[in-house]
Each structure stands twice: as C-alpha cells, then as structure tokens.
C-alpha positions as CSV (number, residue, x, y, z in Angstrom):
1,X,15.4,-12.5,-20.1
2,X,16.2,-9.7,-17.9
3,X,18.1,-9.9,-14.6
4,X,15.9,-11.3,-11.9
5,X,14.2,-8.5,-9.8
6,X,13.0,-8.4,-6.2
7,X,15.5,-11.2,-4.9
8,X,15.5,-9.5,-1.4
9,X,13.8,-11.3,1.4
10,X,10.2,-10.0,0.9
11,X,8.9,-10.0,4.5
12,X,11.2,-7.8,6.7
13,X,9.2,-7.9,9.9
14,X,9.1,-11.8,9.9
15,X,12.4,-12.8,8.5
16,X,14.1,-16.3,8.6
17,X,16.9,-17.9,7.0
18,X,14.8,-20.5,5.0
19,X,14.2,-18.9,1.7
20,X,14.1,-19.8,-1.9
21,X,13.2,-17.1,-4.4
22,X,11.1,-18.3,-7.4
23,X,11.1,-15.0,-9.4
24,X,12.6,-14.9,-13.0
25,X,11.8,-16.7,-16.0
26,X,8.5,-18.8,-16.2
27,X,6.6,-20.2,-19.1
28,X,3.3,-18.5,-19.6
29,X,0.2,-19.6,-21.8
30,X,-2.4,-17.0,-22.7
31,X,-5.7,-18.9,-23.3
32,X,-8.3,-17.0,-25.4
33,X,-12.0,-16.8,-24.7
34,X,-12.7,-19.8,-27.0
35,X,-10.4,-22.0,-24.8
36,X,-8.8,-23.3,-28.0
37,X,-6.6,-20.5,-29.1
38,X,-3.4,-20.4,-27.1
39,X,-0.2,-18.2,-27.2
40,X,2.9,-19.3,-25.4
41,X,5.5,-16.8,-23.9
42,X,8.3,-16.5,-21.6
43,X,7.5,-14.1,-18.8
44,X,9.7,-12.3,-16.2
45,X,8.1,-12.9,-12.8
46,X,7.0,-10.9,-10.7
47,X,5.8,-8.5,-13.6
48,X,2.4,-8.9,-15.0
49,X,2.1,-9.8,-18.7
50,X,0.6,-6.4,-19.5
51,X,3.8,-4.7,-18.4
52,X,6.9,-4.0,-20.4
53,X,9.2,-5.4,-17.6
54,X,7.4,-8.8,-18.0
55,X,9.1,-9.1,-21.5
56,X,5.6,-9.3,-23.0
57,X,3.5,-6.2,-22.8
58,X,1.5,-7.1,-25.9
59,X,-2.0,-7.9,-24.6
60,X,-4.6,-7.1,-21.9
61,X,-6.1,-10.1,-20.3
62,X,-9.9,-10.2,-20.8
63,X,-12.5,-11.4,-18.2
64,X,-13.2,-14.6,-20.2
65,X,-9.5,-15.5,-20.8
66,X,-7.0,-17.3,-18.6
67,X,-3.3,-17.3,-17.8
68,X,-1.3,-20.5,-17.1
69,X,2.1,-20.2,-15.5
70,X,4.5,-22.9,-15.3
71,X,8.0,-23.1,-13.8
72,X,10.5,-25.9,-13.2
73,X,12.6,-25.5,-10.0
74,X,14.9,-27.6,-7.8
75,X,15.0,-28.2,-4.0
76,X,18.3,-29.0,-2.4
77,X,18.3,-31.9,0.1
78,X,19.2,-29.6,3.1
79,X,16.2,-27.3,2.5
80,X,13.1,-29.4,3.4
81,X,12.0,-29.5,7.1
82,X,8.5,-30.4,8.6
83,X,6.5,-27.9,6.7
84,X,7.1,-26.3,3.3
85,X,5.2,-23.1,2.5
86,X,4.7,-21.6,-1.0
87,X,4.2,-17.9,-0.8
88,X,2.7,-15.4,-3.3
89,X,3.1,-11.7,-2.6
90,X,0.2,-11.0,-4.9
91,X,-1.7,-12.4,-7.8
92,X,-4.5,-10.5,-9.6
93,X,-7.1,-11.8,-9.3
94,X,-8.1,-15.5,-8.7
95,X,-5.8,-18.5,-9.0
96,X,-5.6,-22.3,-8.6
97,X,-2.1,-23.7,-7.8
98,X,-0.6,-27.1,-8.7
99,X,2.6,-28.6,-7.5
100,X,3.9,-31.6,-9.5
101,X,0.5,-32.0,-11.1
102,X,-1.5,-32.1,-7.7
103,X,-3.8,-29.2,-6.8
104,X,-2.6,-27.6,-3.5
105,X,-4.9,-24.7,-3.1
106,X,-6.7,-21.7,-4.6
107,X,-7.0,-17.9,-3.8
108,X,-9.1,-14.9,-4.6
109,X,-7.9,-11.4,-4.0
110,X,-5.5,-9.3,-6.2
111,X,-3.6,-7.3,-3.7
112,X,-2.9,-9.5,-0.7
113,X,-0.3,-12.1,-0.1
114,X,-1.2,-15.8,0.5
115,X,0.5,-19.1,1.1
116,X,-0.1,-22.9,0.5
117,X,1.2,-25.8,2.7
118,X,2.8,-27.9,-0.1
119,X,4.6,-30.3,2.3
120,X,2.8,-33.4,0.9
121,X,3.6,-32.6,-2.7
122,X,7.1,-31.1,-2.8
123,X,10.2,-33.2,-3.1
124,X,14.0,-33.0,-3.1
125,X,15.2,-32.4,-6.7
126,X,13.1,-31.4,-9.5
127,X,9.7,-29.8,-9.1
128,X,7.1,-28.1,-11.2
129,X,4.8,-25.3,-10.2
130,X,1.6,-24.4,-12.2
131,X,-0.7,-21.6,-11.6
132,X,-4.0,-20.9,-13.5
133,X,-5.2,-17.3,-13.2
134,X,-8.4,-15.3,-14.1
135,X,-9.1,-11.6,-13.7
136,X,-12.4,-9.8,-14.4
137,X,-10.8,-6.4,-13.8
138,X,-13.7,-3.8,-13.8
139,X,-16.2,-6.4,-15.0
140,X,-16.3,-7.7,-11.3
141,X,-17.1,-6.2,-8.0
142,X,-13.7,-7.3,-6.4
143,X,-11.1,-4.8,-5.1
144,X,-9.1,-3.6,-8.1
145,X,-8.1,0.0,-7.4
146,X,-7.7,2.2,-10.5
147,X,-7.3,-0.5,-13.1
148,X,-9.8,-0.4,-16.0
149,X,-10.0,-2.4,-19.3
150,X,-10.8,0.9,-21.2
151,X,-8.1,3.0,-19.6
152,X,-7.8,6.7,-19.8
153,X,-7.6,9.8,-17.7
154,X,-7.5,8.8,-14.1
155,X,-8.1,5.2,-15.0
156,X,-5.0,3.1,-15.8
157,X,-3.8,0.1,-17.7
158,X,-5.0,-3.1,-16.0
159,X,-2.7,-5.9,-15.1
160,X,-3.2,-9.5,-14.2
161,X,-1.5,-12.5,-12.9
162,X,1.7,-12.7,-10.6
163,X,2.9,-9.2,-9.6
164,X,4.8,-9.6,-6.4
165,X,7.5,-12.2,-5.4
166,X,6.9,-15.9,-5.4
167,X,9.1,-17.6,-2.7
168,X,9.4,-20.8,-0.6
169,X,10.4,-21.4,2.9
170,X,10.6,-24.6,5.1
171,X,10.0,-24.7,8.7
172,X,9.7,-26.9,11.8
173,X,6.3,-27.9,13.3
174,X,6.8,-25.4,16.1
175,X,7.6,-22.6,13.7
176,X,6.8,-19.0,14.5
177,X,3.6,-18.3,12.5
178,X,3.1,-14.6,13.4
179,X,4.0,-11.8,15.7
180,X,2.0,-8.7,16.8
181,X,4.2,-5.8,18.1
182,X,2.4,-2.9,19.9
183,X,4.6,0.0,21.2
184,X,3.2,2.0,24.2
185,X,5.4,5.2,24.7
186,X,3.3,6.3,27.7
187,X,4.4,3.2,29.8
188,X,7.7,3.0,27.9
189,X,6.9,-0.7,27.0
190,X,6.3,-2.8,23.9
191,X,3.9,-5.8,23.8
192,X,4.9,-8.7,21.7
193,X,2.5,-11.5,21.0
194,X,4.1,-14.6,19.4
195,X,1.9,-17.1,17.5
196,X,3.5,-20.6,17.6
197,X,2.7,-24.1,18.7
198,X,6.0,-24.2,20.6
199,X,6.1,-23.9,24.4
200,X,9.6,-22.8,24.3
201,X,9.9,-19.1,23.3
202,X,12.5,-16.6,23.7
203,X,12.2,-12.8,22.8
204,X,15.1,-10.4,22.8
205,X,15.0,-6.7,22.0
206,X,18.2,-5.4,20.6
207,X,19.5,-1.8,20.4
208,X,22.6,-1.7,18.2
209,X,24.6,-4.7,19.5
210,X,23.1,-4.7,22.9
211,X,20.2,-6.7,24.3
212,X,18.1,-4.3,26.1
213,X,15.1,-6.6,27.0
214,X,14.1,-10.2,27.1
215,X,11.0,-12.5,27.8
216,X,10.2,-16.1,27.6
217,X,6.5,-15.5,27.4
218,X,4.4,-15.7,24.2
219,X,2.6,-12.5,25.2
220,X,5.2,-10.2,26.7
221,X,5.2,-6.7,28.0
222,X,8.8,-5.5,27.9
223,X,10.2,-2.2,29.2
224,X,12.4,-0.2,26.9
225,X,15.1,1.6,28.8
226,X,16.1,5.0,27.7
227,X,13.3,4.9,25.2
228,X,14.1,6.8,22.0
229,X,10.9,7.7,20.1
230,X,10.4,7.2,16.3
231,X,9.4,10.1,14.1
232,X,10.2,11.2,10.5
233,X,12.9,13.4,12.0
234,X,14.5,10.5,14.0
235,X,13.4,7.0,12.5
236,X,14.7,5.0,15.4
237,X,14.1,1.4,15.1
238,X,14.8,-1.5,17.6
239,X,15.6,-5.0,16.5
240,X,13.8,-8.1,17.7
241,X,15.0,-11.7,17.8
242,X,12.4,-14.4,18.5
243,X,13.2,-18.1,18.9
244,X,11.3,-21.2,19.4
245,X,12.8,-24.6,20.0
246,X,13.5,-25.0,16.4
247,X,12.9,-21.7,14.6
248,X,14.4,-18.2,14.6
249,X,12.9,-15.0,13.1
250,X,14.0,-11.4,13.1
251,X,11.7,-8.4,13.3
252,X,11.9,-4.7,14.4
253,X,9.6,-2.0,15.8
254,X,9.6,1.7,16.5
255,X,8.3,3.5,19.7
256,X,5.8,5.9,18.5
257,X,2.2,6.8,19.2
258,X,-0.5,8.2,16.7
259,X,-3.5,9.9,18.4
260,X,-6.0,12.9,18.1
261,X,-5.5,15.7,20.6
262,X,-6.6,19.2,21.2
263,X,-4.1,22.1,21.0
264,X,-6.2,24.6,22.8
265,X,-8.1,25.7,19.8
266,X,-8.6,22.8,17.4
267,X,-8.5,19.0,17.3
268,X,-5.1,17.9,15.7
269,X,-3.3,14.8,14.5
270,X,-0.8,14.1,17.3
271,X,2.5,12.2,17.0
272,X,4.1,11.1,20.3
273,X,1.5,13.2,22.2
274,X,2.3,16.4,20.4
275,X,0.6,18.1,17.5
276,X,2.2,17.2,14.2
277,X,1.4,18.4,10.7
278,X,1.2,15.7,8.1
279,X,2.6,17.2,4.9
280,X,2.3,14.6,2.2
281,X,1.9,13.3,-1.3
282,X,-0.6,11.2,-3.0
283,X,1.3,8.1,-4.0
284,X,-0.4,5.9,-6.7
285,X,2.6,3.3,-7.0
286,X,2.3,2.9,-10.7
287,X,5.5,2.5,-12.8
288,X,6.0,2.9,-16.6
289,X,7.8,-0.5,-16.9
290,X,6.2,-2.6,-14.3
291,X,2.6,-1.0,-13.7
292,X,1.8,-2.0,-10.0
293,X,5.1,-3.7,-9.7
294,X,8.1,-1.5,-8.8
295,X,11.1,-2.2,-11.2
296,X,13.2,-3.2,-8.2
297,X,13.8,-2.6,-4.4
298,X,16.3,0.2,-5.2
299,X,13.8,2.2,-7.2
300,X,11.2,2.1,-4.2
301,X,13.9,3.3,-1.8
302,X,15.2,6.0,-4.2
303,X,11.7,7.5,-4.6
304,X,11.0,7.6,-1.0
305,X,14.2,9.2,-0.3
306,X,13.6,11.9,-2.9
307,X,10.3,12.8,-1.5
308,X,11.7,13.0,2.0
309,X,14.7,15.1,0.7
310,X,12.1,17.5,-0.8
311,X,10.7,18.1,2.8
312,X,7.6,15.9,2.7
313,X,7.1,13.7,5.8
314,X,4.1,11.6,4.6
315,X,2.9,9.5,1.6
316,X,-0.8,8.5,1.0
317,X,-0.7,5.0,-0.6
318,X,-3.6,5.4,-2.9
319,X,-5.9,2.4,-3.4
320,X,-3.0,0.0,-3.5
321,X,-1.1,-2.4,-1.2
322,X,2.6,-2.3,-1.8
323,X,5.2,-5.1,-1.5
324,X,6.2,-5.3,2.2
325,X,9.7,-3.9,1.5
326,X,8.1,-0.5,0.6
327,X,6.7,-0.1,4.1
328,X,10.1,-1.3,5.5
329,X,11.8,1.6,3.7
330,X,9.2,4.2,5.0
331,X,9.8,2.8,8.5
332,X,13.6,3.0,8.4
333,X,13.7,6.3,6.4
334,X,11.1,8.1,8.4
335,X,8.0,8.6,6.3
336,X,4.5,8.6,7.6
337,X,2.1,6.4,5.7
338,X,-1.6,6.9,5.1
339,X,-2.9,3.5,3.8
340,X,-5.9,3.3,1.5
341,X,-7.9,0.1,1.4
342,X,-8.3,-1.2,-2.1
343,X,-11.9,-0.3,-3.5
344,X,-14.0,-2.3,-5.7
345,X,-17.8,-2.5,-6.4
346,X,-19.9,-1.9,-9.5
347,X,-19.4,0.5,-12.3
348,X,-17.9,3.9,-11.6
349,X,-20.5,6.6,-12.5
350,X,-18.9,10.0,-12.9
351,X,-21.9,12.0,-12.3
352,X,-22.5,10.3,-8.9
353,X,-18.9,10.2,-7.7
354,X,-17.5,13.4,-9.3
355,X,-20.2,15.8,-10.3
356,X,-22.9,15.5,-7.6
357,X,-20.4,16.1,-4.7
358,X,-19.4,19.5,-6.2
359,X,-22.9,20.8,-5.8
360,X,-23.3,19.7,-2.2
361,X,-25.2,16.5,-2.9
362,X,-25.3,14.1,0.1
363,X,-26.5,10.6,0.6
364,X,-26.4,7.7,3.0
365,X,-24.0,5.0,2.0
366,X,-26.5,2.3,3.2
367,X,-28.2,2.9,-0.2
368,X,-26.2,0.2,-2.0
369,X,-27.9,0.8,-5.4
370,X,-26.9,4.5,-5.6
371,X,-23.3,3.8,-5.1
372,X,-23.3,0.6,-7.1
373,X,-22.6,-1.8,-4.2
374,X,-25.6,-4.1,-4.6
375,X,-23.4,-7.3,-5.0
376,X,-23.4,-8.9,-1.7
377,X,-20.5,-11.2,-2.5
378,X,-18.4,-8.1,-3.4
379,X,-19.3,-6.4,-0.1
380,X,-18.4,-9.6,1.9
381,X,-15.1,-9.8,0.1
382,X,-14.2,-6.2,0.9
383,X,-15.0,-6.7,4.6
384,X,-12.8,-9.8,4.8
385,X,-10.0,-8.0,3.0
386,X,-10.2,-5.3,5.8
387,X,-9.2,-7.9,8.3
388,X,-6.4,-9.2,6.1
389,X,-5.0,-5.8,5.3
390,X,-4.9,-4.9,8.9
391,X,-3.3,-8.1,9.9
392,X,-0.7,-7.8,7.0
393,X,0.4,-4.2,7.9
394,X,-0.3,-4.3,11.8
395,X,3.3,-3.9,12.6
396,X,4.2,-1.2,10.1
397,X,5.9,1.5,12.3
398,X,5.2,4.4,9.8
399,X,1.5,3.6,9.2
400,X,-0.4,6.4,10.9
401,X,-3.8,6.6,9.2
402,X,-6.2,4.1,7.6
403,X,-8.3,5.4,4.7
404,X,-11.4,3.3,4.3
405,X,-13.2,4.7,1.3
406,X,-12.2,7.3,-1.3
407,X,-14.5,9.6,-3.1
408,X,-17.5,7.3,-2.9
409,X,-15.9,4.6,-5.0
410,X,-17.5,1.3,-3.9
411,X,-18.5,3.0,-0.6
412,X,-20.9,1.4,1.7
413,X,-21.7,1.1,5.4
414,X,-18.8,3.4,6.4
415,X,-20.2,3.9,10.0
416,X,-20.4,0.3,10.6
417,X,-17.0,-0.5,8.9
418,X,-15.4,2.3,10.8
419,X,-16.3,0.8,14.1
420,X,-15.2,-2.6,12.9
421,X,-11.8,-1.0,12.0
422,X,-11.5,0.6,15.3
423,X,-11.9,-2.6,17.0
424,X,-9.3,-4.3,14.8
425,X,-6.8,-1.4,15.3
426,X,-7.2,1.3,17.9
427,X,-3.6,2.5,17.6
428,X,-4.1,4.5,14.4
429,X,-6.4,7.2,13.1
430,X,-9.2,6.5,10.6
431,X,-10.2,8.5,7.6
432,X,-13.5,6.8,6.9
433,X,-14.5,8.7,3.8
434,X,-11.9,10.6,2.1
435,X,-13.2,13.3,-0.2
436,X,-16.9,13.2,0.0
437,X,-20.2,11.4,0.9
438,X,-19.2,12.1,4.5
439,X,-21.4,10.3,6.9
440,X,-20.9,12.8,9.8
441,X,-19.2,12.8,13.1
442,X,-20.4,9.4,14.1
443,X,-18.4,7.9,11.3
444,X,-15.1,9.4,10.7
445,X,-12.5,10.9,13.0
446,X,-11.5,13.3,10.4
447,X,-13.2,15.9,8.1
448,X,-11.5,14.8,4.9
449,X,-11.4,17.3,2.1
450,X,-10.5,17.1,-1.7
451,X,-10.2,20.4,-3.3
452,X,-9.4,20.9,-7.0
453,X,-10.5,23.7,-9.4
454,X,-11.4,25.9,-6.3
455,X,-9.7,28.1,-3.8
456,X,-8.5,26.1,-0.7
457,X,-10.6,26.5,2.4
458,X,-11.6,24.6,5.5
459,X,-15.1,24.6,7.1
460,X,-15.7,26.7,10.1
461,X,-16.9,25.2,13.4
462,X,-15.9,21.8,12.5
463,X,-15.4,19.6,15.6
464,X,-13.3,17.0,13.9
465,X,-9.8,17.0,12.8
466,X,-9.7,18.8,9.4
467,X,-7.4,17.3,6.7
468,X,-6.9,18.1,3.0
469,X,-6.5,14.6,1.8
470,X,-6.1,15.7,-1.9
471,X,-5.4,19.0,-3.6
472,X,-3.3,20.5,-6.2
473,X,-2.6,18.4,-9.3
474,X,-0.8,21.1,-11.0
475,X,0.7,19.6,-14.2
476,X,3.5,19.9,-16.6
477,X,4.1,18.0,-19.9
478,X,7.8,17.0,-20.0
479,X,8.8,16.4,-23.7
480,X,10.0,12.9,-24.3
481,X,8.9,11.7,-20.9
482,X,5.1,11.3,-21.3
483,X,2.9,8.3,-21.9
484,X,1.0,9.8,-24.7
485,X,2.0,13.0,-26.5
486,X,-1.6,13.9,-27.5
487,X,-3.6,12.9,-24.5
488,X,-2.9,14.8,-21.4
489,X,-4.9,14.9,-18.1
490,X,-4.2,17.4,-15.2
491,X,-6.2,19.8,-12.9
492,X,-4.2,22.7,-14.0
493,X,-1.8,22.4,-16.9
494,X,1.2,24.8,-16.9
495,X,3.3,25.6,-20.0
496,X,6.8,25.4,-18.5
497,X,8.8,24.7,-15.3
498,X,8.9,28.4,-14.1
499,X,5.2,28.7,-14.4
500,X,4.7,25.4,-12.6
501,X,6.9,26.5,-9.6
502,X,5.3,30.0,-9.5
503,X,1.8,28.6,-9.5
504,X,2.7,26.0,-6.9
505,X,4.5,28.4,-4.5
506,X,1.5,30.8,-4.7
507,X,-0.9,27.8,-3.8
508,X,1.2,26.9,-0.9
509,X,2.0,30.2,0.5
510,X,-1.2,32.0,-0.2
511,X,-3.8,29.4,0.1
512,X,-2.5,26.4,2.1
513,X,-0.3,27.8,4.8
514,X,-2.9,30.1,6.2
515,X,-5.3,27.3,6.7
516,X,-3.1,25.7,9.4
517,X,-4.0,28.4,11.8
518,X,-7.6,27.8,10.9
519,X,-7.5,24.1,11.9
520,X,-5.9,22.2,9.1
521,X,-3.8,19.3,10.3
522,X,-2.7,17.6,7.1
523,X,-2.3,18.3,3.4
524,X,-1.7,15.8,0.6
525,X,-0.6,17.1,-2.8
526,X,-1.5,15.2,-5.9
527,X,0.9,13.6,-6.7
528,X,4.3,11.7,-6.5
529,X,4.5,10.8,-10.2
530,X,2.8,11.1,-13.5
531,X,0.7,8.0,-14.3
532,X,0.1,7.4,-17.9
533,X,-1.6,10.5,-19.4
534,X,-2.1,12.0,-15.9
535,X,0.8,14.4,-15.8
536,X,0.4,16.1,-12.4
537,X,3.4,14.2,-10.7
538,X,6.4,15.7,-8.9
539,X,8.4,13.3,-11.3
540,X,7.6,11.9,-14.7
541,X,6.1,8.6,-15.2
542,X,9.5,7.0,-16.2
543,X,11.1,8.7,-13.1
544,X,13.8,10.3,-15.2
545,X,12.9,13.8,-14.6
546,X,12.1,15.7,-11.4
547,X,9.9,18.7,-12.4
548,X,10.6,20.8,-9.3
549,X,14.0,21.9,-8.0
550,X,14.7,20.0,-4.6
551,X,15.7,23.1,-2.6
552,X,12.7,25.0,-3.9
553,X,10.3,22.4,-2.7
554,X,12.3,21.9,0.6
555,X,12.1,25.5,1.5
556,X,8.4,25.6,0.9
557,X,7.8,22.5,2.9
558,X,9.8,23.9,5.8
559,X,6.9,26.4,6.3
560,X,4.2,23.7,6.6
561,X,4.5,23.4,10.4
562,X,2.6,24.4,13.6
563,X,3.9,27.7,15.0
C-alpha cells in the first residue's frame, strides 16, 4: 500500500487540535449487479477505486452495483470528549454509514462534505467503520460534472466512492460549530459571526505575532488598524483565534472587495474599488493518477504556483468543488477563483448544448424539457446544493465570481436562481450563464462568452460586464505523456512547441489584447492541464511536461492589463 496521502488538517478556516485522519488502507468489496458476485480489494483512501492511486483502477462502478468500505481503527482514551464527529470530505454519490455495526447516518451528493455525530456509537479502543456506496453517474440527474460512463472527448472517466479525506474530531458541547467572516474595506472593519452554544466567546485578530483586534461578542465588527489589502500581487492574510469556554479554533481572512464599477466607458470587474483584469485559466482539476483527487497537497500547491509564475492571476474551477486546502493555497498564494457550481440533469444532447448556440439559437431556460431538466427531484437537489456550496466556501478570500451554469448543461430557472444566489452572497459577482442560453440583463451581471473556432470579438453596446469565460484550447500532443496515443481532442492541434507558442502569441496579441479597450474585463484560456485525450493543457495530464516556456507566458500575460 502506498504512503498515506492528504494527512494535513483538511479544513484550514476552522482548524482545531482534535483530529484523527482515517485515510490510508481500507477493505473494499465491489458488489456486482446480481448482488451475489463480490470482489474484495485493499483500497488506498481517499482515492476512488477507478483511479490508479487507489491501488485498484480495474473497474468502473455501474449504476446497479455497490461498494462496501470497511476499516478498523483505534481511539485513544484522551481523544473522546462530549461529541465525536465523523467527517467525509466527499463521497460520490450516495452512502450509508455504520459504526461498530450501527447505522449512524446517510448522505447524498458527490461533491460536498458532510459529517455524522457518532458519539453514541464510538468507543475507546478498537472500532469499525463501514460505508455502503452507490453512484448512478450520468444515469441519474444528480450533480456529477464531466463524469460519464462512456467517456471520451470532453467527457472523462467517472469515479465513485470516497474521494476526499475521512477524519474524526471530538469536541465539547459548547464547541464552535461555524464562523462567517465578512471583510469591509470601505469601513476598514471585519464582521465575524460565531455559531456556538457557548455564551463565553473571545475573538482575537492577529497580524504576525501581534493582536490587533478583539471582541467577546458572537457577532462582532472589529476595526482593522493600518489595513493592508489582499490582492493577487499582495496576498495579505490576517489570522483569527476564536475561543469558547472549552473550544479553540483558528482561521484567517483577507481584506478585499469584489464589485462591478464603471471606468468612464465600460462596466468592469473591480477589485478593491479599482478596475482589475481577471486573466485566468480553466481548471478542471482532473489528475492522471487520482482522477478528481489530487495526488497530494504538494501537487495542488505546485500547480497553483506554476500558473501564477506564468503570470495568470485567476483560475476558474470548472464544474468541480476541490478539497478545502486547494482554496487555502489560492488564498495565501494570491490567485483569484471563479467557482462553478457542479451541474447535473438529464442526458447531454450535443445538438442542443453545442450546435444550436453557434447559429444564434435562443431559448428560455424555464422550458425544462428542452434542456433536459424535467426531473423535479434533481432540480430540488441542485438548489439545495447551491446553499451548501455557498456555505462551504463563504470565507474563501480568493473566491471572486460564482458561475451558476455552464453552456446550458442542466440549466434551468437561471433568473430565479441568480436572485437566490445574490441573497445568499452579495459580496461576489455572479456569472449566471457561462457560454450561452443567456437570459438577458435581468439575469446575469456578466455577458459571458465562449469563443472557439472563431475570431475573438465582443458585442457592441453591451451594458453588462463583458467576460471571455472560455477561449483558446490550442493543443499539442506530447509524446509519451498522453492518455491515448490514437485518440486526441483539441480545438486547434499544433504539430510542435514552436508552432504552439507562435499561434498562442498571435491569438493573445492580435485578438485578445485589443478587446480590453473594447470593454473586455476577463479572459479564461482553456486550460491548465490535459485531461485524458483532451490535449489542450498548459501542462500534460501527468503534470510532467510544461508545454510553454514560463518566461514566454509571463511576458505575454504582463500585457493583459488595463492601460
């Protein structure tokens, strides 16, 4: 069995000392559709069985099959307090959990964390956890992103089961359940709301080794003296220490503001009350060895650093929610995040979601049948996951834009859901409909364009902020570093590195940069890495080859600014 991965504390913005990591070797039983045939494995959690990193990688879970995970673990006598919580970073898709043979809870949703109170079933000494998992993948309407049983092209190998860290913590009855941190650079204050049953709360804001603000209120507005703003060029973070009578947690925040403003000619994206050009990359977050699970914490950090070193200041996390440490690295390294909600719905029909938009076809997304969103339960689940996603990432310093729907996939009621999202979070910009099936100005704050196979351009007389939320996709096959030597997908396949850099340079200098003076406020190039046979990455799928020279990219990106 491989070295245990992802041993770091998985929740950087609500961190406490009580922590037992349950990653590593588990027993796994793959139950076939006849419910009689079974195959037993040893699996390396938190990697899904379809991945190489799991130690299995030999099957794809089918909708009528089941996974059963088991692990024996020990609890030391000094660990257990009043309440013991079992956390799962993510399990795809539905699961039922047992501790020492007793059912403790169930969950649905493949991309969001959840927890069970196992206080009544856990014991000092030996314990057993069992998790039963099912996943319909694209045979169900649930949020699943780009996973598909019949993978190929822009659709990727599906995964199932546990794919983020499993961990335990034990806390007092008055433990700190949640915190919400909202900076306000205009008043030079930060609002901190502490959710706890304790009436004895202390909040301290720390800059370096110095306490610069304190409060004993559960809802506190604290002034930040000599306020230093967070930005990609200066990712300044302040630490927070919060105590109840029997609990202590650590967190952090940055003083920054995301808004929309007018530069005298166009509406623009603003950062800290000034126009700021978002120059980013589409980031699928797929890995050759782990699929949706990064190989380790260092790999996430290394990739973010590389993209920033190349001069990009933003990543669009595409139809995936990452482990929380990924957002932590973006916060501390200084990279803006555009966060997609994870889409689902019925079958993806290419002629509706790819071909018709290119001929200017428009439709109302209240027509559920056309966009394959007739399943009411699926729509209800998506709406509930909006709330959960916003709550999960609410304190992320770098998260600047929410992306509600992408290219019509599972799109419905975007006007209504944009209003809902605004009420949940009025501190960030919303890209309601990225790509097409735009519902007009009453819906999205952005005019969001995807341009492939055509010259880059922006609409004239557009009253909204104009963003190019996908473009490029220039591709290069890197011998010995491709998923499939014979099957390749790319929007423009080039024969060698020199041709790739020449074409890319021409695209940026001749087509993209002139659009900034015509109102363009953001650009997102496709993409960070190759994904399976999709070979349009800045780096290869195995992350072993960077296709562009770093200085070449840095020099080009330096030109993507407001003059």
